[in-house]
C-alpha positions as CSV (number, residue, x, y, z in Angstrom):
1,X,-31.7,278.7,117.1
2,X,-32.4,275.4,118.7
3,X,-33.5,275.7,122.1
4,X,-31.6,274.7,124.9
5,X,-33.3,273.5,127.7
6,X,-30.6,272.5,131.0
7,X,-32.1,269.7,133.5
8,X,-31.2,270.3,137.1
9,X,-31.7,269.0,141.0
10,X,-30.4,267.1,143.2
11,X,-29.0,264.0,143.1
12,X,-31.1,260.8,141.9
13,X,-34.5,262.7,141.5
14,X,-34.7,261.3,137.6
15,X,-32.8,263.7,135.3
16,X,-31.2,261.2,133.1
17,X,-34.4,258.9,132.9
18,X,-36.5,262.4,132.0
19,X,-33.0,262.8,129.3
20,X,-33.7,259.4,127.8
21,X,-37.2,259.7,127.4
22,X,-37.0,262.5,125.8
23,X,-33.8,261.9,123.5
24,X,-35.5,258.4,123.1
25,X,-32.0,256.8,123.9
26,X,-29.9,255.1,126.2
27,X,-27.4,257.6,126.4
28,X,-27.3,258.6,129.6
29,X,-26.8,256.0,131.8
30,X,-29.2,255.5,135.1
31,X,-29.1,253.6,138.5
32,X,-31.1,254.0,141.7
33,X,-28.3,255.7,143.6
34,X,-27.1,259.3,143.5
35,X,-23.9,260.9,141.7
36,X,-23.9,258.8,138.8
37,X,-23.9,261.4,136.1
38,X,-21.0,263.6,136.7
39,X,-20.8,265.4,133.2
40,X,-22.8,267.5,131.2
41,X,-24.2,265.7,128.6
42,X,-26.1,266.5,125.2
43,X,-29.1,265.2,123.2
44,X,-31.0,266.0,120.7
45,X,-34.9,265.5,121.1
46,X,-38.1,266.6,118.9
47,X,-42.1,267.0,119.9
48,X,-43.6,266.3,117.1
49,X,-41.7,269.0,113.6
50,X,-40.2,271.2,116.7
51,X,-36.4,270.5,117.8
52,X,-35.0,271.0,121.1
53,X,-31.6,270.4,123.0
54,X,-31.2,268.9,126.5
55,X,-28.4,269.0,128.5
56,X,-28.3,266.6,131.7
57,X,-26.3,267.6,134.4
58,X,-25.1,265.7,137.8
59,X,-26.8,267.1,141.1
60,X,-26.4,269.3,143.1
61,X,-26.7,269.1,146.6
62,X,-24.9,272.5,147.9
63,X,-22.6,271.2,150.4
64,X,-20.0,269.7,148.0
65,X,-16.7,269.0,148.0
66,X,-13.8,267.1,146.3
67,X,-14.9,265.5,142.5
68,X,-18.9,267.0,143.8
69,X,-17.3,270.6,143.5
70,X,-16.6,269.6,140.0
71,X,-19.4,268.1,139.2
72,X,-21.9,271.3,140.7
73,X,-19.9,273.3,138.6
74,X,-20.5,271.4,135.8
75,X,-24.2,271.9,136.3
76,X,-23.8,275.9,136.8
77,X,-22.6,275.7,133.7
78,X,-25.6,274.2,132.1
79,X,-27.4,276.8,133.2
80,X,-25.8,279.8,131.6
81,X,-25.6,277.9,128.4
82,X,-29.2,277.1,128.2
83,X,-32.2,279.1,127.4
84,X,-34.8,277.3,129.5
85,X,-34.1,275.2,133.1
86,X,-35.9,272.3,134.3
87,X,-35.7,271.9,138.0
88,X,-36.8,269.0,139.3
89,X,-38.0,267.9,142.7
90,X,-38.3,264.6,144.0
91,X,-42.3,264.4,145.1
92,X,-41.0,261.4,147.7
93,X,-38.7,263.3,149.5
94,X,-40.3,266.5,149.6
95,X,-39.0,270.2,149.2
96,X,-35.1,269.9,150.5
97,X,-32.8,272.7,151.3
98,X,-30.4,271.9,148.2
99,X,-33.9,272.6,146.4
100,X,-34.4,275.8,147.7
101,X,-30.8,276.7,147.4
102,X,-31.2,275.9,143.6
103,X,-34.4,278.0,143.2
104,X,-32.8,280.9,145.1
105,X,-30.1,280.8,142.2
106,X,-32.3,280.2,139.5
107,X,-34.1,283.5,140.5
108,X,-31.2,285.4,139.8
109,X,-30.0,283.7,136.0
110,X,-32.6,285.9,134.1
111,X,-33.8,282.3,132.7
112,X,-37.0,280.6,132.2
113,X,-37.6,278.1,135.3
114,X,-40.5,275.6,135.0
115,X,-40.3,273.1,138.1
116,X,-41.3,269.7,138.2
117,X,-42.7,266.9,140.6
118,X,-41.1,263.4,139.7
119,X,-41.8,260.1,141.1
120,X,-45.7,261.1,141.8
121,X,-46.6,257.3,140.4
122,X,-49.1,256.1,142.9
123,X,-49.4,259.4,145.0
124,X,-52.6,261.9,144.7
125,X,-50.7,264.6,142.8
126,X,-52.3,267.5,144.8
127,X,-51.0,266.1,147.9
128,X,-47.3,265.4,146.6
129,X,-47.1,268.7,145.2
130,X,-48.7,270.5,148.5
131,X,-45.1,271.7,149.6
132,X,-43.8,272.6,146.6
133,X,-46.0,275.8,146.6
134,X,-44.3,277.1,149.3
135,X,-41.6,278.1,146.6
136,X,-43.6,280.6,145.4
137,X,-43.8,279.0,142.2
138,X,-47.0,279.5,140.3
139,X,-47.5,276.3,138.4
140,X,-45.1,273.2,139.3
141,X,-45.6,270.1,136.6
142,X,-46.6,266.8,138.2
143,X,-44.4,264.0,136.5
144,X,-43.6,260.4,136.3
145,X,-40.4,260.5,133.8
146,X,-39.9,256.3,133.9
147,X,-43.4,255.9,132.4
148,X,-43.4,259.5,130.5
149,X,-46.7,260.9,132.6
150,X,-47.2,264.7,132.1
151,X,-43.8,264.9,129.9
152,X,-45.4,266.2,126.9
153,X,-47.1,268.7,128.7
154,X,-44.4,270.3,130.5
155,X,-42.1,270.2,127.1
156,X,-45.1,271.8,124.8
157,X,-45.3,274.7,127.6
158,X,-41.7,275.7,127.2
159,X,-41.2,275.4,123.5
160,X,-43.9,278.0,123.5
161,X,-41.8,280.4,124.8
162,X,-39.1,280.2,121.8
163,X,-40.2,280.9,118.1
164,X,-40.2,277.8,115.8
165,X,-37.2,278.2,113.0
166,X,-37.3,276.6,109.7
167,X,-33.8,276.2,110.0
168,X,-31.4,275.9,113.2
169,X,-27.9,275.2,113.5
170,X,-26.8,274.5,116.6
171,X,-25.4,272.7,119.7
172,X,-28.4,270.0,119.0
173,X,-27.4,269.4,115.4
174,X,-26.0,266.2,114.5
175,X,-22.5,265.8,114.1
176,X,-21.2,265.5,111.0
177,X,-17.9,265.6,111.3
178,X,-14.8,263.5,112.5
179,X,-15.3,261.3,115.4
180,X,-12.7,261.4,117.6
181,X,-12.8,258.8,120.7
182,X,-10.2,258.7,123.9
183,X,-10.0,255.7,125.7
184,X,-7.8,254.6,128.1
185,X,-7.5,252.8,131.6
186,X,-8.6,255.1,134.4
187,X,-6.5,258.1,135.7
188,X,-4.3,257.8,132.6
189,X,-6.0,261.7,131.8
190,X,-8.8,261.0,129.3
191,X,-11.0,263.9,130.1
192,X,-7.8,266.1,130.8
193,X,-6.4,266.0,126.6
194,X,-9.9,266.5,126.1
195,X,-10.6,270.0,127.8
196,X,-7.4,270.7,126.2
197,X,-8.3,269.9,122.7
198,X,-11.4,272.0,123.7
199,X,-9.9,274.5,124.9
200,X,-12.4,274.7,128.2
201,X,-13.0,272.6,131.3
202,X,-15.8,271.0,129.1
203,X,-15.6,267.7,131.6
204,X,-15.0,266.4,135.7
205,X,-11.3,266.3,136.2
206,X,-10.0,265.2,139.4
207,X,-7.1,263.0,140.4
208,X,-9.2,260.0,141.2
209,X,-9.8,256.7,138.7
210,X,-13.5,256.2,137.4
211,X,-14.5,260.0,137.6
212,X,-15.3,259.7,133.9
213,X,-18.7,257.2,133.9
214,X,-20.6,257.8,130.9
215,X,-19.4,258.8,127.4
216,X,-19.5,262.2,126.4
217,X,-19.6,263.5,122.4
218,X,-19.4,267.1,122.3
219,X,-19.7,268.6,119.1
220,X,-16.7,271.4,117.9
221,X,-15.0,272.9,115.3
222,X,-11.3,273.6,115.0
223,X,-10.1,276.4,111.8
224,X,-13.5,275.4,110.1
225,X,-13.6,271.7,110.6
226,X,-16.5,269.9,112.4
227,X,-15.3,267.8,115.2
228,X,-17.2,265.6,117.6
229,X,-14.7,264.5,120.6
230,X,-16.0,261.2,122.9
231,X,-14.8,261.1,126.5
232,X,-15.0,257.7,127.6
233,X,-14.5,256.2,131.1
234,X,-11.4,254.0,132.0
235,X,-11.6,250.5,131.2
236,X,-10.2,248.3,133.9
237,X,-9.2,244.1,133.8
238,X,-12.5,243.0,134.2
239,X,-11.3,240.7,137.2
240,X,-11.5,244.4,139.2
241,X,-14.8,245.4,138.5
242,X,-16.7,245.1,140.9
243,X,-19.8,248.1,140.5
244,X,-22.8,247.5,138.0
245,X,-22.6,251.1,136.6
246,X,-18.9,250.3,135.9
247,X,-19.9,247.6,133.8
248,X,-22.5,249.5,132.1
249,X,-19.8,252.1,131.7
250,X,-17.4,250.1,129.4
251,X,-20.1,248.9,127.3
252,X,-20.9,252.7,126.4
253,X,-16.6,253.0,125.4
254,X,-17.0,249.8,123.6
255,X,-20.3,251.7,121.7
256,X,-18.4,254.6,121.2
257,X,-15.0,253.4,120.3
258,X,-17.6,250.9,117.3
259,X,-18.9,254.6,116.7
260,X,-15.6,256.9,116.2
261,X,-13.2,257.6,113.3
262,X,-10.5,258.0,115.4
263,X,-9.6,256.7,118.7
264,X,-7.0,258.5,120.4
265,X,-5.5,255.3,122.7
266,X,-3.8,257.1,125.8
267,X,-1.3,255.6,127.8
268,X,0.4,257.0,131.1
269,X,4.0,257.8,130.7
270,X,5.1,257.5,134.1
271,X,3.9,253.7,134.0
272,X,5.9,250.4,131.5
273,X,2.7,249.5,128.7
274,X,1.0,247.4,130.6
275,X,-1.6,244.6,129.4
276,X,-4.3,246.8,129.6
277,X,-2.7,249.1,127.3
278,X,-2.4,246.3,124.8
279,X,-5.6,244.6,125.1
280,X,-7.7,248.0,124.7
281,X,-5.4,248.5,121.5
282,X,-6.4,245.4,120.3
283,X,-9.9,245.9,120.8
284,X,-9.9,249.0,118.6
285,X,-7.7,247.0,115.9
286,X,-10.3,244.1,115.9
287,X,-13.3,246.7,115.6
288,X,-11.5,248.1,112.6
289,X,-11.2,251.6,113.8
290,X,-7.7,254.7,113.4
291,X,-5.7,254.7,116.0
292,X,-3.4,257.3,117.4
293,X,-1.3,256.4,120.8
294,X,-0.8,259.1,122.8
295,X,1.8,259.2,125.7
296,X,0.5,261.1,128.7
297,X,2.7,262.5,131.5
298,X,5.7,262.8,129.5
299,X,6.8,266.2,131.2
300,X,8.6,265.6,134.0
301,X,10.3,262.1,132.9
302,X,14.5,261.9,133.1
303,X,15.8,261.2,129.8
304,X,16.7,257.5,131.1
305,X,12.9,257.3,132.1
306,X,12.0,258.2,128.1
307,X,14.3,256.0,126.6
308,X,13.2,253.0,128.8
309,X,9.9,254.0,127.7
310,X,10.7,254.1,124.5
311,X,12.7,251.0,124.1
312,X,9.8,249.2,125.4
313,X,7.0,250.4,123.1
314,X,9.2,249.6,120.4
315,X,9.2,246.1,121.9
316,X,5.6,246.0,122.4
317,X,4.1,247.4,119.7
318,X,5.6,245.8,117.1
319,X,1.7,244.8,115.7
320,X,0.5,248.4,115.3
321,X,3.8,249.6,113.2
322,X,1.0,251.4,111.1
323,X,0.0,254.0,114.0
324,X,1.9,256.9,114.9
325,X,3.0,257.4,118.6
326,X,2.8,261.0,120.2
327,X,4.7,262.0,123.5
328,X,2.1,265.0,125.1
329,X,1.6,266.5,128.5
330,X,-2.2,267.0,128.6
331,X,-1.9,269.7,131.6
332,X,0.5,271.7,130.1
333,X,-0.6,271.2,126.1
334,X,3.0,269.9,125.0
335,X,2.7,268.2,121.8
336,X,-1.4,268.1,122.0
337,X,-1.8,270.2,118.6
338,X,0.3,268.2,116.6
339,X,-2.3,265.4,117.7
340,X,-4.2,266.9,115.1
341,X,-2.1,265.8,111.9
342,X,-1.9,261.9,113.0
343,X,-5.6,262.1,113.4
344,X,-6.4,263.9,109.5
345,X,-3.6,261.4,108.4
346,X,-5.4,258.3,109.9
347,X,-9.3,259.3,109.1
348,X,-7.8,260.0,105.5
349,X,-6.5,256.8,105.2
350,X,-9.4,255.1,106.6
351,X,-11.7,256.8,104.3
352,X,-9.9,256.7,101.4
353,X,-11.6,255.7,97.9
354,X,-9.7,252.9,96.6
355,X,-9.5,251.9,92.4
356,X,-9.8,248.0,91.3
357,X,-7.1,249.1,88.8
358,X,-4.8,250.6,91.1
359,X,-5.5,247.1,93.9
360,X,-5.0,244.9,90.9
361,X,-1.9,247.1,90.0
362,X,-0.3,246.6,93.2
363,X,-1.3,243.2,93.5
364,X,0.8,242.1,90.2
365,X,3.6,244.1,91.6
366,X,3.4,242.3,94.4
367,X,3.2,238.8,93.4
368,X,6.2,239.4,90.9
369,X,8.4,240.3,93.4
370,X,7.5,237.6,95.9
371,X,5.4,234.4,94.6
372,X,2.4,233.0,96.6
373,X,4.0,228.9,98.0
374,X,3.3,226.0,96.4
375,X,0.7,224.0,98.1
376,X,0.5,220.4,96.8
377,X,2.5,220.9,93.8
378,X,-0.4,223.6,92.4
379,X,0.9,227.5,92.5
380,X,-1.2,229.4,94.0
381,X,-3.0,232.2,91.8
382,X,-3.6,235.4,92.9
383,X,-5.6,237.4,90.0
384,X,-7.6,240.3,90.9
385,X,-7.7,243.0,93.6
386,X,-10.4,245.0,94.0
387,X,-12.1,247.2,97.3
388,X,-14.8,246.2,99.8
389,X,-15.6,248.3,102.6
390,X,-13.5,251.4,104.6
391,X,-13.4,252.3,107.8
392,X,-11.7,250.1,108.0
393,X,-10.0,249.7,104.6
394,X,-11.5,246.3,103.0
395,X,-9.1,245.1,99.9
396,X,-11.0,242.0,98.3
397,X,-8.5,239.6,96.3
398,X,-9.8,236.6,93.9
399,X,-7.8,234.2,93.3
400,X,-7.6,229.8,93.4
401,X,-6.5,227.9,96.3
402,X,-7.1,231.2,98.3
403,X,-8.5,229.4,101.2
404,X,-4.5,228.2,101.7
405,X,-2.6,231.6,101.7
406,X,-0.8,231.6,104.9
407,X,-0.5,234.3,107.2
408,X,2.8,235.1,106.4
409,X,2.4,235.8,103.1
410,X,-1.1,238.0,103.6
411,X,0.5,240.1,105.8
412,X,3.3,241.0,103.4
413,X,0.5,242.0,101.1
414,X,-0.5,243.9,103.9
415,X,2.4,245.8,104.2
416,X,3.0,246.2,100.4
417,X,-1.0,247.9,99.8
418,X,-0.3,250.1,102.7
419,X,3.0,251.4,101.5
420,X,1.9,251.9,97.7
421,X,-1.2,253.6,99.0
422,X,0.4,255.7,101.7
423,X,-2.1,254.2,104.3
424,X,-0.8,255.7,108.0
425,X,-3.0,254.9,111.5
426,X,-5.6,252.2,110.1
427,X,-5.7,249.3,110.1
428,X,-6.5,247.5,106.8
429,X,-8.4,244.2,105.7
430,X,-8.0,241.5,103.7
431,X,-10.2,239.2,102.2
432,X,-9.8,236.2,99.8
433,X,-12.4,234.7,97.2
434,X,-11.4,231.5,95.1
435,X,-12.9,231.6,91.5
436,X,-15.4,228.9,91.2
437,X,-15.3,226.9,88.3
438,X,-18.9,227.9,86.4
439,X,-19.2,224.3,85.0
440,X,-18.6,222.1,88.3
441,X,-21.9,220.2,88.9
442,X,-23.1,220.8,85.6
443,X,-23.6,217.8,83.0
444,X,-23.3,218.3,79.5
445,X,-26.1,216.4,78.0
446,X,-24.8,214.3,74.7
447,X,-26.8,213.8,71.5
448,X,-27.5,210.7,69.8
449,X,-24.7,210.4,67.7
450,X,-22.3,211.3,70.8
451,X,-23.7,208.5,72.2
452,X,-23.2,206.1,69.8
453,X,-19.3,207.3,69.4
454,X,-19.2,207.3,72.9
455,X,-20.6,203.3,72.5
456,X,-18.2,202.3,70.1
457,X,-15.0,204.0,71.8
458,X,-16.0,201.9,74.8
459,X,-16.4,198.8,73.0
460,X,-13.2,199.7,71.5
461,X,-11.0,200.0,74.7
462,X,-12.2,197.0,76.1
463,X,-11.4,194.8,73.2
464,X,-7.8,196.3,73.4
465,X,-7.4,195.8,77.1
466,X,-8.5,192.3,76.3
467,X,-6.0,191.6,73.7
468,X,-3.5,193.0,75.4
469,X,-3.5,190.9,78.9
470,X,-4.2,187.8,76.8
471,X,-1.1,188.8,74.2
472,X,2.1,186.1,75.1
473,X,4.8,187.6,77.2
474,X,8.1,187.4,75.6
475,X,10.5,185.5,77.4
476,X,8.3,182.0,77.8
């Protein structure tokens, strides 16, 4: 098994900084204020040829209320999942009551615990750590996570406890299944939906907008099929964003969209379709990702409200008529299982193998039924179609005057290809390429005989024009 190491401690002691350094990434958000990390964040790290798994957690103070209590529960679950625990203390702040409470809890967990004194830069390590030895720890590791000082020694000592395995498959293995990103505005039920799809309370859920601040990647299996679900931060209008952290959270959400194979856009069924929903949907389509629309909080609505919302969806979502819409209740699980049917359809459509012969036959049929328009007295000719990529599917069409193909005809071709290929839930991109004349710009060198013949023809033509010009006109 791959060793799993949990990083725990009070808020703002440097857990996410150490997580990013060991995983050589920026997956965990880092800022100079407490309470930024809220969910468990998993990451894979290596030291030499050893591979191990890290869990970044939210801070624990011991007096949590509200959302902080849910964050503390996430930390406790991470301790239960881990093979070893790294307890991080702040050397600048000294030993705090919350630190002592965590130490007391860890002693009852029968897990190897490594106590770290972080932020020792600019101080004498012996003086900075003197206070921490009253905990009874035999060994305390001085560390500066931001600079990497002392990190290697700590990790080497932790890994010594676990035998090295030739092959290991565990939560640290990289995702090889379908990646599903759950996006939407704040407080529409994204994290609740993620927990419902996983079948456990995996991410923090709280009745407050902005609960999720990071993009959390979670590997799991369903009926033997591997998946990776990505819980993302809610995206608000730009003018409503004031905190710098929220700006970074939105960047992570947009990156998650680009990284996903299928995106579930969650909307609030108790509200009308707002412009921000359409903006997010446009962002997903521009990124070329397959999409499934989930209207959440559908339970409890009256028949009139449901009919009104369906009418609004038909009117405002005409531009994504290829996407399937589900009416669900993430809290109670109604309709959530059917999301997988649309996810599978969208993924298959986005990644299907296209053949040049099949695409060209569909193009010929489309042109036969509805020919391209005339441009300057010349008919646009479309001759060949071939695949240009997938996720999203790209079809490249060759012909002449393709730069003048109107947008209406491009949309017609999209509908024909989508119908004939049975594509559901994914955008389709069509690119045109004009066939070039291979002789354009090239001069054909003439032989001596051809030059003499050309000269005789020019001379004859000039004499004929002169004779015609000097001939008397009739009627004079």
